PDB file of N, CA, C and O in Angstrom:
ATOM      1  N   UNK A   1      -9.553 122.594 101.874  1.00  0.00           N
ATOM      2  CA  UNK A   1      -8.640 121.981 102.573  1.00  0.00           C
ATOM      3  C   UNK A   1      -8.794 120.805 103.231  1.00  0.00           C
ATOM      4  O   UNK A   1      -7.941 119.931 103.388  1.00  0.00           O
ATOM      5  N   UNK A   2      -9.935 120.820 103.616  1.00  0.00           N
ATOM      6  CA  UNK A   2     -10.341 119.290 104.509  1.00  0.00           C
ATOM      7  C   UNK A   2     -10.413 118.724 103.348  1.00  0.00           C
ATOM      8  O   UNK A   2      -9.513 117.892 103.458  1.00  0.00           O
ATOM      9  N   UNK A   3     -10.902 118.569 102.180  1.00  0.00           N
ATOM     10  CA  UNK A   3     -11.268 117.626 101.055  1.00  0.00           C
ATOM     11  C   UNK A   3      -9.802 117.075 100.614  1.00  0.00           C
ATOM     12  O   UNK A   3      -9.599 115.866 100.506  1.00  0.00           O
ATOM     13  N   UNK A   4      -8.925 117.923 100.399  1.00  0.00           N
ATOM     14  CA  UNK A   4      -7.761 117.598 100.001  1.00  0.00           C
ATOM     15  C   UNK A   4      -6.900 116.662 100.941  1.00  0.00           C
ATOM     16  O   UNK A   4      -6.034 115.899 100.514  1.00  0.00           O
ATOM     17  N   UNK A   5      -7.242 116.812 102.278  1.00  0.00           N
ATOM     18  CA  UNK A   5      -6.341 115.921 103.110  1.00  0.00           C
ATOM     19  C   UNK A   5      -7.074 114.520 103.246  1.00  0.00           C
ATOM     20  O   UNK A   5      -6.459 113.473 103.450  1.00  0.00           O
ATOM     21  N   UNK A   6      -8.477 114.611 103.110  1.00  0.00           N
ATOM     22  CA  UNK A   6      -9.361 113.212 102.740  1.00  0.00           C
ATOM     23  C   UNK A   6      -8.993 112.498 101.697  1.00  0.00           C
ATOM     24  O   UNK A   6      -9.032 111.268 101.736  1.00  0.00           O
ATOM     25  N   UNK A   7      -8.585 113.174 100.626  1.00  0.00           N
ATOM     26  CA  UNK A   7      -8.297 112.703  99.499  1.00  0.00           C
ATOM     27  C   UNK A   7      -6.796 112.101  99.309  1.00  0.00           C
ATOM     28  O   UNK A   7      -6.419 111.298  98.456  1.00  0.00           O
ATOM     29  N   UNK A   8      -6.048 112.722 100.350  1.00  0.00           N
ATOM     30  CA  UNK A   8      -4.614 112.582 100.396  1.00  0.00           C
ATOM     31  C   UNK A   8      -4.611 110.944 101.397  1.00  0.00           C
ATOM     32  O   UNK A   8      -3.960 109.920 101.188  1.00  0.00           O
ATOM     33  N   UNK A   9      -5.436 111.204 102.296  1.00  0.00           N
ATOM     34  CA  UNK A   9      -5.696 110.073 103.118  1.00  0.00           C
ATOM     35  C   UNK A   9      -5.922 108.789 102.534  1.00  0.00           C
ATOM     36  O   UNK A   9      -5.313 107.767 102.849  1.00  0.00           O
ATOM     37  N   UNK A  10      -7.023 108.900 101.474  1.00  0.00           N
ATOM     38  CA  UNK A  10      -7.648 107.964 100.776  1.00  0.00           C
ATOM     39  C   UNK A  10      -6.117 107.286  99.950  1.00  0.00           C
ATOM     40  O   UNK A  10      -5.744 106.133 100.168  1.00  0.00           O
ATOM     41  N   UNK A  11      -5.520 108.056  99.189  1.00  0.00           N
ATOM     42  CA  UNK A  11      -4.650 107.714  98.215  1.00  0.00           C
ATOM     43  C   UNK A  11      -3.607 106.653  99.219  1.00  0.00           C
ATOM     44  O   UNK A  11      -3.354 105.483  98.933  1.00  0.00           O
ATOM     45  N   UNK A  12      -3.141 107.330 100.338  1.00  0.00           N
ATOM     46  CA  UNK A  12      -2.085 106.632 101.274  1.00  0.00           C
ATOM     47  C   UNK A  12      -2.801 105.266 101.560  1.00  0.00           C
ATOM     48  O   UNK A  12      -2.021 104.315 101.514  1.00  0.00           O
ATOM     49  N   UNK A  13      -3.964 104.982 101.814  1.00  0.00           N
ATOM     50  CA  UNK A  13      -4.551 103.740 102.516  1.00  0.00           C
ATOM     51  C   UNK A  13      -4.752 102.779 101.151  1.00  0.00           C
ATOM     52  O   UNK A  13      -4.783 101.557 101.301  1.00  0.00           O
ATOM     53  N   UNK A  14      -4.886 103.363  99.840  1.00  0.00           N
ATOM     54  CA  UNK A  14      -4.919 102.509  98.681  1.00  0.00           C
ATOM     55  C   UNK A  14      -3.677 101.978  98.418  1.00  0.00           C
ATOM     56  O   UNK A  14      -3.563 100.815  98.029  1.00  0.00           O
ATOM     57  N   UNK A  15      -2.490 102.895  98.634  1.00  0.00           N
ATOM     58  CA  UNK A  15      -1.105 102.103  98.423  1.00  0.00           C
ATOM     59  C   UNK A  15      -0.741 100.981  99.634  1.00  0.00           C
ATOM     60  O   UNK A  15      -0.093  99.957  99.419  1.00  0.00           O
ATOM     61  N   UNK A  16      -1.249 101.349 100.856  1.00  0.00           N
ATOM     62  CA  UNK A  16      -0.912 100.319 101.782  1.00  0.00           C
ATOM     63  C   UNK A  16      -1.679  99.102 101.508  1.00  0.00           C
ATOM     64  O   UNK A  16      -1.124  98.036 101.775  1.00  0.00           O
ATOM     65  N   UNK A  17      -3.083  99.079 100.929  1.00  0.00           N
ATOM     66  CA  UNK A  17      -3.863  98.051 100.450  1.00  0.00           C
ATOM     67  C   UNK A  17      -2.954  97.397  99.282  1.00  0.00           C
ATOM     68  O   UNK A  17      -2.919  96.169  99.209  1.00  0.00           O
ATOM     69  N   UNK A  18      -2.240  98.162  98.395  1.00  0.00           N
ATOM     70  CA  UNK A  18      -1.735  97.376  97.297  1.00  0.00           C
ATOM     71  C   UNK A  18      -0.558  96.454  97.812  1.00  0.00           C
ATOM     72  O   UNK A  18      -0.193  95.508  97.114  1.00  0.00           O
ATOM     73  N   UNK A  19       0.082  96.744  99.118  1.00  0.00           N
ATOM     74  CA  UNK A  19       1.153  96.144  99.571  1.00  0.00           C
ATOM     75  C   UNK A  19       0.237  94.769 100.387  1.00  0.00           C
ATOM     76  O   UNK A  19       0.445  93.579 100.149  1.00  0.00           O
ATOM     77  N   UNK A  20      -0.594  95.207 101.187  1.00  0.00           N
ATOM     78  CA  UNK A  20      -1.105  94.219 102.019  1.00  0.00           C
ATOM     79  C   UNK A  20      -2.750  94.171 101.745  1.00  0.00           C
ATOM     80  O   UNK A  20      -3.582  94.792 102.406  1.00  0.00           O
ATOM     81  N   UNK A  21      -3.002  93.365 100.715  1.00  0.00           N
ATOM     82  CA  UNK A  21      -4.312  93.086 100.358  1.00  0.00           C
ATOM     83  C   UNK A  21      -5.342  92.302 101.213  1.00  0.00           C
ATOM     84  O   UNK A  21      -6.503  92.124 100.847  1.00  0.00           O
ATOM     85  N   UNK A  22      -4.825  91.849 102.384  1.00  0.00           N
ATOM     86  CA  UNK A  22      -5.589  91.015 103.210  1.00  0.00           C
ATOM     87  C   UNK A  22      -6.093  92.140 104.567  1.00  0.00           C
ATOM     88  O   UNK A  22      -6.801  91.808 105.518  1.00  0.00           O
ATOM     89  N   UNK A  23      -5.525  93.462 104.332  1.00  0.00           N
ATOM     90  CA  UNK A  23      -5.627  94.026 105.498  1.00  0.00           C
ATOM     91  C   UNK A  23      -7.248  94.560 105.476  1.00  0.00           C
ATOM     92  O   UNK A  23      -7.527  95.478 104.705  1.00  0.00           O
ATOM     93  N   UNK A  24      -8.150  94.055 106.208  1.00  0.00           N
ATOM     94  CA  UNK A  24      -9.426  94.155 106.485  1.00  0.00           C
ATOM     95  C   UNK A  24      -9.550  95.649 107.071  1.00  0.00           C
ATOM     96  O   UNK A  24     -10.249  96.419 106.413  1.00  0.00           O
ATOM     97  N   UNK A  25      -8.975  96.108 108.178  1.00  0.00           N
ATOM     98  CA  UNK A  25      -9.151  97.343 108.759  1.00  0.00           C
ATOM     99  C   UNK A  25      -8.944  98.552 107.892  1.00  0.00           C
ATOM    100  O   UNK A  25      -9.700  99.517 107.995  1.00  0.00           O
ATOM    101  N   UNK A  26      -7.604  98.524 106.750  1.00  0.00           N
ATOM    102  CA  UNK A  26      -7.639  99.529 105.950  1.00  0.00           C
ATOM    103  C   UNK A  26      -8.581  99.532 104.770  1.00  0.00           C
ATOM    104  O   UNK A  26      -8.783 100.599 104.190  1.00  0.00           O
ATOM    105  N   UNK A  27      -9.164  98.442 104.375  1.00  0.00           N
ATOM    106  CA  UNK A  27     -10.450  98.161 103.629  1.00  0.00           C
ATOM    107  C   UNK A  27     -11.599  99.099 104.191  1.00  0.00           C
ATOM    108  O   UNK A  27     -12.206  99.923 103.507  1.00  0.00           O
ATOM    109  N   UNK A  28     -11.820  98.834 105.622  1.00  0.00           N
ATOM    110  CA  UNK A  28     -13.038  99.599 106.033  1.00  0.00           C
ATOM    111  C   UNK A  28     -12.687 101.041 106.158  1.00  0.00           C
ATOM    112  O   UNK A  28     -13.503 101.914 105.862  1.00  0.00           O
ATOM    113  N   UNK A  29     -11.483 101.308 106.591  1.00  0.00           N
ATOM    114  CA  UNK A  29     -11.142 102.509 106.762  1.00  0.00           C
ATOM    115  C   UNK A  29     -11.035 103.386 105.654  1.00  0.00           C
ATOM    116  O   UNK A  29     -10.948 104.605 105.797  1.00  0.00           O
ATOM    117  N   UNK A  30     -11.038 102.644 104.229  1.00  0.00           N
ATOM    118  CA  UNK A  30     -10.961 103.421 103.110  1.00  0.00           C
ATOM    119  C   UNK A  30     -12.590 103.725 102.816  1.00  0.00           C
ATOM    120  O   UNK A  30     -13.074 104.831 102.572  1.00  0.00           O
ATOM    121  N   UNK A  31     -13.103 102.803 102.881  1.00  0.00           N
ATOM    122  CA  UNK A  31     -14.717 102.910 102.844  1.00  0.00           C
ATOM    123  C   UNK A  31     -15.154 104.115 103.405  1.00  0.00           C
ATOM    124  O   UNK A  31     -15.766 105.025 102.846  1.00  0.00           O
ATOM    125  N   UNK A  32     -14.696 104.011 104.817  1.00  0.00           N
ATOM    126  CA  UNK A  32     -15.234 105.425 105.646  1.00  0.00           C
ATOM    127  C   UNK A  32     -14.900 106.776 104.884  1.00  0.00           C
ATOM    128  O   UNK A  32     -15.614 107.728 104.568  1.00  0.00           O
ATOM    129  N   UNK A  33     -13.333 106.466 104.677  1.00  0.00           N
ATOM    130  CA  UNK A  33     -12.889 108.175 103.954  1.00  0.00           C
ATOM    131  C   UNK A  33     -13.653 108.210 102.875  1.00  0.00           C
ATOM    132  O   UNK A  33     -14.492 109.110 102.832  1.00  0.00           O
ATOM    133  N   UNK A  34     -13.570 107.319 101.817  1.00  0.00           N
ATOM    134  CA  UNK A  34     -14.240 107.754 100.795  1.00  0.00           C
ATOM    135  C   UNK A  34     -15.790 108.236 100.551  1.00  0.00           C
ATOM    136  O   UNK A  34     -16.312 108.914  99.667  1.00  0.00           O
ATOM    137  N   UNK A  35     -16.317 107.555 101.781  1.00  0.00           N
ATOM    138  CA  UNK A  35     -18.036 107.908 101.729  1.00  0.00           C
ATOM    139  C   UNK A  35     -17.811 109.397 102.229  1.00  0.00           C
ATOM    140  O   UNK A  35     -18.434 110.246 101.591  1.00  0.00           O
ATOM    141  N   UNK A  36     -16.986 109.858 103.310  1.00  0.00           N
ATOM    142  CA  UNK A  36     -16.779 111.470 103.773  1.00  0.00           C
ATOM    143  C   UNK A  36     -16.243 112.258 102.661  1.00  0.00           C
ATOM    144  O   UNK A  36     -16.416 113.476 102.620  1.00  0.00           O
ATOM    145  N   UNK A  37     -15.580 111.599 101.729  1.00  0.00           N
ATOM    146  CA  UNK A  37     -15.444 112.564 100.617  1.00  0.00           C
ATOM    147  C   UNK A  37     -16.520 112.800  99.531  1.00  0.00           C
ATOM    148  O   UNK A  37     -16.728 113.808  98.856  1.00  0.00           O
ATOM    149  N   UNK A  38     -17.126 111.649  99.540  1.00  0.00           N
ATOM    150  CA  UNK A  38     -18.374 111.910  98.864  1.00  0.00           C
ATOM    151  C   UNK A  38     -19.433 112.731  99.343  1.00  0.00           C
ATOM    152  O   UNK A  38     -20.085 113.478  98.614  1.00  0.00           O
ATOM    153  N   UNK A  39     -19.603 112.596 100.557  1.00  0.00           N
ATOM    154  CA  UNK A  39     -20.811 113.516 101.374  1.00  0.00           C
ATOM    155  C   UNK A  39     -20.032 115.343 101.320  1.00  0.00           C
ATOM    156  O   UNK A  39     -20.713 116.307 100.971  1.00  0.00           O
ATOM    157  N   UNK A  40     -18.760 115.450 101.676  1.00  0.00           N
ATOM    158  CA  UNK A  40     -18.455 116.552 101.382  1.00  0.00           C
ATOM    159  C   UNK A  40     -18.349 116.921 100.162  1.00  0.00           C
ATOM    160  O   UNK A  40     -18.540 118.132 100.053  1.00  0.00           O
ATOM    161  N   UNK A  41     -18.109 116.358  99.117  1.00  0.00           N
ATOM    162  CA  UNK A  41     -18.178 116.771  97.480  1.00  0.00           C
ATOM    163  C   UNK A  41     -19.710 117.233  97.330  1.00  0.00           C
ATOM    164  O   UNK A  41     -19.962 118.259  96.698  1.00  0.00           O
ATOM    165  N   UNK A  42     -20.722 116.472  97.912  1.00  0.00           N
ATOM    166  CA  UNK A  42     -22.050 116.819  97.519  1.00  0.00           C
ATOM    167  C   UNK A  42     -22.431 117.994  98.379  1.00  0.00           C
ATOM    168  O   UNK A  42     -23.323 118.705  97.917  1.00  0.00           O
ATOM    169  N   UNK A  43     -21.859 118.370  99.682  1.00  0.00           N
ATOM    170  CA  UNK A  43     -21.955 119.491 100.235  1.00  0.00           C
ATOM    171  C   UNK A  43     -21.462 120.542  99.872  1.00  0.00           C
ATOM    172  O   UNK A  43     -21.878 121.674 100.118  1.00  0.00           O
ATOM    173  N   UNK A  44     -20.554 120.240  99.270  1.00  0.00           N
ATOM    174  CA  UNK A  44     -19.739 121.559  98.429  1.00  0.00           C
ATOM    175  C   UNK A  44     -20.345 122.112  97.204  1.00  0.00           C
ATOM    176  O   UNK A  44     -20.214 123.297  96.897  1.00  0.00           O
ATOM    177  N   UNK A  45     -21.078 121.169  96.431  1.00  0.00           N
ATOM    178  CA  UNK A  45     -21.662 121.347  95.293  1.00  0.00           C
ATOM    179  C   UNK A  45     -22.851 122.026  95.518  1.00  0.00           C
ATOM    180  O   UNK A  45     -23.263 122.748  94.610  1.00  0.00           O
ATOM    181  N   UNK A  46     -23.512 121.934  96.595  1.00  0.00           N
ATOM    182  CA  UNK A  46     -25.043 122.679  96.829  1.00  0.00           C
ATOM    183  C   UNK A  46     -24.502 124.194  97.238  1.00  0.00           C
ATOM    184  O   UNK A  46     -25.281 125.147  97.219  1.00  0.00           O
ATOM    185  N   UNK A  47     -23.236 124.328  97.575  1.00  0.00           N
ATOM    186  CA  UNK A  47     -22.917 125.839  97.840  1.00  0.00           C
ATOM    187  C   UNK A  47     -22.972 126.675  96.731  1.00  0.00           C
ATOM    188  O   UNK A  47     -22.735 127.877  96.853  1.00  0.00           O
TER     189      UNK A  47
END
């Protein structure tokens, strides 16, 4: 469930970035969310 919400948030941030390409805060937040998604998928694969 957490992974679903993180992916949903990343998609929303990407849509925002399509409209506002110079939004540096959104770019930074997208990097954080995508790294969290990556860490979570690695953790779930170990189980």
